N, C-alpha and C positions, 0 to 999 in steps of 0.2 A: 722566444720559443725554441727549444731544443729540437734536435732532429727527430727524436723518437716522439716529442710532443707534436710536431708536424704530421708526422705519419699517423698517430692516432686520430687526430683531429680530421683526417681526411678518409677515415673508415666510416662508411654510411651506417646510421643507426638501423637497428634490425638486421643487421649482418650477421648470418649464420657462422659460428665459429666452432672448433672443436676444443675443448678444455680437457687437458690431463690432469685430473684432481688427485693431490697427494691423500692417502687414507692412513689414519692412527694404526699403528701397531702392524702395518703391511707394506712391503716393498711394492706392492701393485699400485699402479696409477688408474684410476676410474676414468674411462673416456665418457664424456657427456657432450652432447650437442647442445649449445645455447645460443644467445642472441647476444650482441656487443651492443653498448651505449656508452657514448663519450661524454664525460663530464667536463673536465678542465685540466690544464697543465698535464701530467701524465697519469690522472686519474680517469677510470671508466668504471662501469658496472658489466656484469654478466646476469642475464635474466634466464631463467628456468621454467620449463614447464612444470606443472605440480607434480610432486612426487618423484621428481628426477634428480634432486639435489639431496645427497645423504648429509644433512646438517650435522648430525651426531658423531660422523665418523671423519671430518674433515681434519686433516693436519695442518694446522695454521702456522706452523713453525717452517715449513717448507714451501719454496716457491712453486708456482703453477706454471704450465706450459699452455699457452694458447695459440693453436694453429689456424691460419686463414688463408684463404686463396686472394690474391691481387693482382689484377691485370693477368690471370693466368699463371701467376707464379705463388710457389707456397712460402708463405712468411710466418714466422712464429715470434710470440711475445713472451717473454720469462715475466713474470709479474707475482707479488705478494698480495695475500689477501688483508685488507685492512680492517674489514669487518663483515660479518654475516649480518645483513640488513633483516632478512626474514627467509623463509624456506624456499623463497624463489629468486633472491637476489643477493649477489656478492658484489662488495665494493672493493676494486683491485687498483694497486699502482704498479706501473711499468717499471722493471729494473733495466730491460734492454730489448732490442728487437734483434732477430736473426733472419738474414734474407737466405736465399736458397745457396749462394756461393759459400757463405759462412757455415752453412748446416753440417757438413760433412765434419769439420774440424770441432763444432761445438757439441754434436752427438757423437762423436766417435768414442766407443768404448771398448775396452778388452772383452771379447765374447767368443766363446768356441761352439759353433753350431755346425752340423752339416750342411752343405750345399751340393748342388749338382748343376753342370754346365751342360747344356744340350746345343745342337745346331738351330739356328733360326727356320731352317728350311724344314716343312711339315714333313712327316713321314712318309705321307702318301703321295707327295711330290718328289722327294729326293732319291737319290741313288744310294747304294748301300754305304757310300763313303760319306754321305750327309748324315746317316743314322748313328751319330757317335754321341757319347756322353762320358763326363768325366766327374768323378766325385771327389770333393775337396772338404776342408774345414777352415772355418773363418779364423782370423787372428784377430780382428776387429771389425766393428760394425756401427754403421751410421744411417741416418734417415736418407742420405743421397749416395751411398756405395759402401765398398767393404774391401777388406783385404784378406786373402785367404793362402792357404798352402795346399800344394796338389804333389801326388807321387808320379804324375805324368805331366807333359807338357800341354798346358792349355794352348789353344790357336792363337797366335798373335795377330793384331790388327783386324781382329773379327768380331762382329757383333753376336752376343750369345743369347740364349734363353737361360736365365738364372732362377733357380729354384733354391728357396732357404727354408729350413724346418726350425720354426722358432719355438724356444722352450716354454711355451704358454701352459696353462692347466690342460689343455687339449692340444697337442701339437698343432701349430699353424703352419701350413706350407703357402709362403709368398712367392709369387712368381713376377719376374721381371725381365725387361730388355736391358741388356747391360753390354757396355763397350769396354776393352782393358785400357788401363791408364798407364801401366807398366807391367811388364813379365819378367822376371829374373830367375835364373837357375843358381841354387844355392849348392846343391850337391849333384852328384851323378842322377840320384832319385827323387829330388825335392826342389819344387818350384814355388817361388813367391809372386804373387799376381794381385794387384789392385784393380777394382773394377768401379765404374761410375754407372748409375742407373739411368738410362735413357728413357724408358717409359715404365710408370709403376702407377697403379691404382691408388687413389687416396685412402682406401680402407687399408690396404697392404702396407703403406708408408706409415699410416697411423699406427699399424702393429710393430713395425721396426722401430719406430720412435718409443712406444710405450716399453718394449724389449729393454732398449738402451737406458730409459730412465731408471727402469727396476734395477739394472745392472749398476748405473751411477749410485743409487741410494745405497746399495749392498756395499759398494767400494768406499763410500763415504763413512758409512757404519764401521767399517772394518779400521779406518784410518782412526776415528774416535776411540776404538777398543784398543789400538795399538798404542795411542797417545797416553791411554789412561793407565797403562801398565807400569 
């Protein structure tokens, strides 16, 4: 048994999972909640409620991402679609698993979106010194953290409330608690800072991962276009 196979075999049947499904002719990934069913080796099925699987829109050439919670930790599976059994069932084969520690590197993409840092102290309880906010712009983004540029110094060794404006069809504001990993002053008026998400809702993390997948697909398409010249 491979490590991946061992992991898959330990997932309980009828385990709800989140599927990021590639769609033909679009950079977007469709997020669908479905149910996991282990088969053998690295093979498994995903089972869907009637009417939720857009069979005619699936891009079978692209890999999918399946995200699930195991023991309180977020784990993702990259998998290929082997066949569409019917309108409620996909047969899949796992390519690799990605744990929480690997998530930042795996999902990190160049992505420029506005962010806002705020004090973790609620305004109604804090002093005027606690009611600060600092605007910045991401350099890269992932499901577990980000790197950003600021024109004023972010507070060091301090947890912050972090808001991210994702470029979805209708702008999505993701809110999280985050801690600085490192902060560097590049010039007199420019700081570079990396943050790790300490607390984030599943829905917000899904939104970030979806945004990263869209960005990755655009970069892959650009590379293909450049090679084709």
